[in-house]
TISE-64090 format. One record per residue: y, z, x of N, C-alpha, C, O in turn. Coordinates in nm, 2 decimals, padded with zeros to 4 digits. Layout:
REM residues N
   n.yy   n.zz   n.xx  ca.yy  ca.zz  ca.xx   c.yy   c.zz   c.xx   o.yy   o.zz   o.xx
      Y      Z      X      Y      Z      X      Y      Z      X      Y      Z      X
...
REM end
This chain:
REM residues 123
   n.yy   n.zz   n.xx  ca.yy  ca.zz  ca.xx   c.yy   c.zz   c.xx   o.yy   o.zz   o.xx
 -00.12  00.00  00.08  00.00  00.00  00.00  00.12  00.00  00.09  00.13  00.08  00.19
  00.22 -00.08  00.06  00.34 -00.09  00.14  00.45  00.00  00.08  00.46  00.01 -00.05
  00.53  00.05  00.16  00.64  00.13  00.12  00.77  00.06  00.14  00.78 -00.01  00.24
  00.86  00.07  00.05  00.99  00.01  00.06  01.08  00.10  00.15  01.08  00.22  00.14
  01.16  00.03  00.24  01.25  00.10  00.32  01.38  00.11  00.24  01.42  00.01  00.18
  01.45  00.22  00.25  01.58  00.23  00.17  01.68  00.14  00.23  01.70  00.12  00.35
  01.76  00.08  00.14  01.87 -00.01  00.18  01.84 -00.15  00.21  01.93 -00.23  00.25
  01.72 -00.19  00.20  01.68 -00.33  00.23  01.65 -00.40  00.10  01.59 -00.35  00.00
  01.69 -00.52  00.09  01.67 -00.61 -00.03  01.53 -00.67 -00.02  01.49 -00.71  00.09
  01.47 -00.68 -00.13  01.34 -00.75 -00.12  01.34 -00.87 -00.22  01.23 -00.93 -00.23
  01.45 -00.90 -00.28  01.45 -01.01 -00.38  01.45 -01.14 -00.31  01.42 -01.24 -00.38
  01.48 -01.15 -00.18  01.48 -01.28 -00.12  01.61 -01.36 -00.12  01.63 -01.46 -00.06
  01.71 -01.30 -00.19  01.84 -01.37 -00.19  01.91 -01.37 -00.06  01.98 -01.46 -00.02
  01.90 -01.26  00.02  01.96 -01.26  00.15  01.90 -01.37  00.24  01.97 -01.43  00.32
  01.77 -01.38  00.23  01.71 -01.49  00.31  01.76 -01.63  00.28  01.79 -01.71  00.36
  01.77 -01.65  00.15  01.82 -01.78  00.10  01.96 -01.80  00.15  02.00 -01.91  00.19
  02.05 -01.70  00.15  02.19 -01.71  00.19  02.19 -01.74  00.34  02.27 -01.83  00.38
  02.11 -01.68  00.42  02.11 -01.70  00.56  02.07 -01.84  00.59  02.13 -01.91  00.68
  01.97 -01.89  00.53  01.91 -02.02  00.55  02.02 -02.13  00.51  02.04 -02.22  00.58
  02.09 -02.10  00.40  02.19 -02.19  00.35  02.31 -02.20  00.45  02.36 -02.30  00.48
  02.35 -02.08  00.50  02.46 -02.08  00.60  02.42 -02.14  00.73  02.50 -02.20  00.79
  02.29 -02.13  00.77  02.25 -02.20  00.89  02.26 -02.35  00.88  02.31 -02.42  00.97
  02.22 -02.40  00.76  02.23 -02.54  00.73  02.38 -02.59  00.73  02.41 -02.69  00.78
  02.46 -02.51  00.68  02.60 -02.54  00.67  02.67 -02.55  00.81  02.76 -02.63  00.83
  02.62 -02.46  00.90  02.69 -02.46  01.03  02.62 -02.55  01.13  02.66 -02.57  01.25
  02.51 -02.61  01.09  02.44 -02.71  01.18  02.53 -02.82  01.22  02.59 -02.88  01.13
  02.54 -02.85  01.35  02.63 -02.95  01.39  02.58 -03.09  01.37  02.46 -03.12  01.38
  02.67 -03.18  01.33  02.63 -03.32  01.31  02.62 -03.38  01.45  02.66 -03.32  01.55
  02.57 -03.50  01.45  02.56 -03.58  01.58  02.70 -03.59  01.64  02.80 -03.62  01.57
  02.72 -03.57  01.77  02.85 -03.57  01.83  02.91 -03.72  01.82  02.84 -03.82  01.84
  03.04 -03.72  01.78  03.11 -03.85  01.77  03.16 -03.89  01.90  03.18 -03.80  01.99
  03.17 -04.02  01.92  03.23 -04.06  02.05  03.38 -04.03  02.05  03.45 -04.03  01.94
  03.43 -03.99  02.16  03.57 -03.96  02.17  03.65 -04.09  02.18  03.60 -04.19  02.22
  03.77 -04.08  02.13  03.86 -04.21  02.13  03.88 -04.26  02.27  03.88 -04.38  02.29
  03.88 -04.17  02.37  03.90 -04.22  02.51  03.78 -04.29  02.56  03.79 -04.39  02.64
  03.66 -04.25  02.52  03.54 -04.31  02.56  03.53 -04.45  02.49  03.49 -04.55  02.56
  03.58 -04.46  02.37  03.58 -04.59  02.30  03.67 -04.69  02.37  03.63 -04.81  02.39
  03.78 -04.65  02.42  03.88 -04.73  02.49  03.82 -04.77  02.62  03.83 -04.89  02.66
  03.76 -04.68  02.69  03.70 -04.71  02.82  03.59 -04.82  02.81  03.58 -04.91  02.89
  03.51 -04.80  02.71  03.40 -04.89  02.69  03.44 -05.03  02.63  03.38 -05.13  02.66
  03.54 -05.03  02.54  03.57 -05.15  02.47  03.72 -05.18  02.47  03.79 -05.20  02.37
  03.78 -05.18  02.59  03.92 -05.20  02.61  03.95 -05.34  02.56  03.88 -05.44  02.58
  04.06 -05.35  02.48  04.11 -05.47  02.43  04.20 -05.54  02.53  04.24 -05.66  02.51
  04.24 -05.48  02.63  04.33 -05.53  02.73  04.26 -05.59  02.85  04.30 -05.70  02.90
  04.16 -05.52  02.90  04.09 -05.56  03.02  03.94 -05.57  02.99  03.89 -05.48  02.93
  03.88 -05.67  03.05  03.73 -05.67  03.04  03.68 -05.61  03.17  03.67 -05.67  03.27
  03.66 -05.48  03.16  03.62 -05.40  03.28  03.47 -05.43  03.31  03.38 -05.44  03.23
  03.44 -05.42  03.44  03.31 -05.43  03.49  03.24 -05.30  03.45  03.30 -05.19  03.44
  03.11 -05.31  03.41  03.04 -05.19  03.36  03.03 -05.09  03.48  03.00 -05.12  03.59
  03.06 -04.96  03.44  03.05 -04.85  03.53  03.15 -04.86  03.65  03.12 -04.80  03.76
  03.26 -04.92  03.63  03.36 -04.94  03.74  03.41 -04.81  03.79  03.44 -04.79  03.91
  03.43 -04.71  03.70  03.48 -04.58  03.74  03.38 -04.49  03.80  03.42 -04.38  03.84
  03.26 -04.53  03.81  03.15 -04.45  03.87  03.12 -04.48  04.01  03.04 -04.42  04.08
  03.19 -04.59  04.06  03.17 -04.63  04.20  03.23 -04.53  04.29  03.33 -04.46  04.26
  03.17 -04.51  04.40  03.21 -04.41  04.50  03.31 -04.47  04.60  03.38 -04.39  04.66
  03.32 -04.60  04.61  03.41 -04.66  04.71  03.54 -04.70  04.64  03.54 -04.78  04.55
  03.65 -04.64  04.68  03.78 -04.66  04.62  03.82 -04.81  04.62  03.88 -04.86  04.53
  03.79 -04.87  04.73  03.82 -05.02  04.75  03.75 -05.10  04.64  03.81 -05.20  04.59
  03.63 -05.07  04.62  03.55 -05.15  04.52  03.60 -05.12  04.38  03.61 -05.22  04.30
  03.65 -05.00  04.35  03.71 -04.97  04.22  03.83 -05.05  04.20  03.86 -05.11  04.10
  03.92 -05.05  04.31  04.05 -05.12  04.30  04.02 -05.27  04.29  04.09 -05.34  04.21
  03.93 -05.33  04.37  03.90 -05.47  04.36  03.86 -05.51  04.22  03.90 -05.62  04.17
  03.77 -05.43  04.16  03.72 -05.46  04.03  03.83 -05.45  03.92  03.84 -05.54  03.84
  03.92 -05.35  03.93  04.03 -05.34  03.84  04.12 -05.46  03.86  04.18 -05.51  03.76
  04.15 -05.50  03.98  04.24 -05.61  04.01  04.18 -05.74  03.95  04.25 -05.81  03.88
  04.05 -05.76  03.97  03.99 -05.88  03.92  04.00 -05.89  03.77  04.03 -05.99  03.71
  03.97 -05.77  03.70  03.98 -05.77  03.56  04.12 -05.79  03.51  04.14 -05.86  03.41
  04.22 -05.73  03.57  04.36 -05.75  03.53  04.41 -05.89  03.55  04.48 -05.94  03.46
  04.37 -05.95  03.66  04.42 -06.09  03.69  04.36 -06.19  03.59  04.42 -06.28  03.55
  04.23 -06.17  03.56  04.16 -06.27  03.47  04.19 -06.25  03.32  04.16 -06.34  03.24
  04.24 -06.13  03.29  04.26 -06.10  03.14  04.37 -06.18  03.09  04.48 -06.19  03.15
  04.35 -06.24  02.97  04.46 -06.31  02.90  04.52 -06.23  02.79  04.62 -06.27  02.73
  04.46 -06.11  02.77  04.51 -06.02  02.65  04.60 -05.91  02.69  04.64 -05.84  02.61
  04.63 -05.90  02.82  04.71 -05.78  02.86  04.86 -05.81  02.82  04.91 -05.92  02.81
  04.93 -05.70  02.79  05.07 -05.70  02.74  05.17 -05.71  02.85  05.28 -05.76  02.84
  05.13 -05.65  02.97  05.22 -05.65  03.08  05.16 -05.72  03.20  05.06 -05.79  03.18
  05.21 -05.70  03.32  05.16 -05.77  03.43  05.02 -05.72  03.48  04.97 -05.62  03.42
  04.96 -05.78  03.57  04.83 -05.74  03.62  04.83 -05.60  03.68  04.74 -05.52  03.66
  04.93 -05.58  03.77  04.93 -05.45  03.84  04.95 -05.33  03.75  04.88 -05.24  03.75
  05.05 -05.34  03.66  05.07 -05.23  03.56  04.94 -05.21  03.47  04.91 -05.09  03.44
  04.88 -05.31  03.43  04.76 -05.30  03.35  04.65 -05.23  03.42  04.58 -05.14  03.37
  04.62 -05.27  03.55  04.52 -05.21  03.63  04.54 -05.07  03.66  04.46 -04.98  03.64
  04.67 -05.04  03.70  04.70 -04.90  03.73  04.70 -04.81  03.60  04.66 -04.70  03.61
  04.74 -04.87  03.49  04.74 -04.79  03.37  04.60 -04.76  03.33  04.57 -04.64  03.28
  04.51 -04.85  03.34  04.37 -04.82  03.30  04.31 -04.72  03.39  04.23 -04.63  03.35
  04.34 -04.73  03.52  04.29 -04.63  03.62  04.34 -04.49  03.59  04.27 -04.39  03.58
  04.47 -04.48  03.56  04.54 -04.35  03.53  04.48 -04.30  03.40  04.46 -04.18  03.38
  04.46 -04.39  03.30  04.41 -04.34  03.17  04.27 -04.28  03.19  04.24 -04.17  03.13
  04.19 -04.34  03.27  04.05 -04.29  03.29  04.06 -04.15  03.36  03.99 -04.06  03.32
  04.14 -04.14  03.46  04.15 -04.02  03.54  04.21 -03.90  03.44  04.15 -03.79  03.45
  04.31 -03.93  03.37  04.37 -03.83  03.29  04.30 -03.80  03.15  04.31 -03.69  03.11
  04.24 -03.89  03.10  04.18 -03.87  02.96  04.03 -03.88  02.96  03.96 -03.78  02.94
  03.98 -04.00  02.99  03.83 -04.01  02.98  03.76 -03.94  03.09  03.65 -03.89  03.06
  03.82 -03.92  03.20  03.75 -03.85  03.31  03.79 -03.70  03.32  03.78 -03.65  03.43
  03.83 -03.64  03.22  03.88 -03.50  03.22  03.77 -03.41  03.28  03.80 -03.31  03.34
  03.65 -03.44  03.25  03.54 -03.35  03.29  03.48 -03.39  03.43  03.38 -03.33  03.47
  03.55 -03.47  03.50  03.51 -03.51  03.64  03.51 -03.40  03.74  03.61 -03.31  03.73
  03.42 -03.39  03.83  03.43 -03.30  03.94  03.53 -03.35  04.04  03.56 -03.47  04.04
  03.57 -03.26  04.13  03.66 -03.31  04.23  03.60 -03.42  04.32  03.67 -03.51  04.36
  03.47 -03.41  04.34  03.40 -03.51  04.42  03.40 -03.64  04.35  03.42 -03.75  04.42
  03.39 -03.65  04.22  03.39 -03.77  04.15  03.53 -03.82  04.13  03.55 -03.95  04.11
  03.63 -03.73  04.12  03.77 -03.77  04.10  03.83 -03.83  04.22  03.92 -03.91  04.21
  03.79 -03.78  04.34  03.85 -03.82  04.46  03.86 -03.97  04.49  03.96 -04.03  04.52
  03.74 -04.05  04.47  03.75 -04.19  04.49  03.85 -04.26  04.40  03.91 -04.36  04.43
  03.86 -04.21  04.28  03.95 -04.27  04.18  04.10 -04.25  04.22  04.18 -04.34  04.20
  04.13 -04.13  04.27  04.26 -04.10  04.32  04.30 -04.19  04.44  04.41 -04.24  04.45
  04.20 -04.21  04.53  04.22 -04.30  04.64  04.23 -04.44  04.60  04.29 -04.52  04.67
  04.16 -04.48  04.49  04.17 -04.62  04.44  04.31 -04.66  04.40  04.34 -04.77  04.40
  04.39 -04.56  04.36  04.53 -04.59  04.33  04.60 -04.65  04.45  04.67 -04.75  04.44
  04.59 -04.59  04.57  04.65 -04.64  04.69  04.59 -04.78  04.72  04.66 -04.87  04.76
  04.46 -04.79  04.71  04.40 -04.92  04.73  04.45 -05.03  04.64  04.47 -05.14  04.68
  04.47 -04.99  04.52  04.53 -05.09  04.42  04.67 -05.13  04.45  04.70 -05.25  04.44
  04.75 -05.03  04.50  04.88 -05.07  04.55  04.88 -05.16  04.66  04.96 -05.26  04.67
  04.79 -05.14  04.76  04.77 -05.23  04.87  04.73 -05.37  04.83  04.79 -05.47  04.88
  04.64 -05.38  04.74  04.59 -05.51  04.69  04.70 -05.59  04.62  04.70 -05.71  04.63
  04.79 -05.52  04.55  04.90 -05.59  04.48  05.03 -05.59  04.56  05.13 -05.63  04.51
  05.02 -05.55  04.69  05.13 -05.55  04.78  05.25 -05.47  04.73  05.36 -05.51  04.74
  05.21 -05.35  04.68  05.31 -05.26  04.63  05.33 -05.15  04.73  05.23 -05.11  04.80
  05.44 -05.09  04.74  05.46 -04.98  04.83  05.39 -04.86  04.78  05.40 -04.83  04.66
  05.33 -04.79  04.87  05.26 -04.66  04.84  05.36 -04.55  04.82  05.42 -04.51  04.92
  05.38 -04.50  04.70  05.48 -04.40  04.67  05.44 -04.26  04.71  05.52 -04.17  04.71
  05.31 -04.24  04.75  05.27 -04.11  04.78  05.30 -04.07  04.93  05.27 -03.96  04.97
  05.36 -04.16  05.00  05.39 -04.13  05.14  05.52 -04.06  05.16  05.56 -04.03  05.27
REM end
């Protein structure tokens, strides 16, 4: 024979409420962030796949320059478009980057300036 403990419900309503609240707080599939969408499907530049994951700053800069020069959809010149996309990735899409991953991208800015024969303003 079972004995009831004082103060505990046995009707099952508490269990149903907990189950219902668990279902309500269950997270939906994560949505893509707007910055990820732009990085993957930019309407201004046709970027090489995984361009921002390259470890060599010169390769990143060359790829961005190639994309900017060949693009017919950009609103401004090739240099501002390429630099803008690089800065966008560093500041928005790459917010979670480690210092090790971010370093080649920061160096790619200088490489991009060299490729477009612009003066390096960081000196």
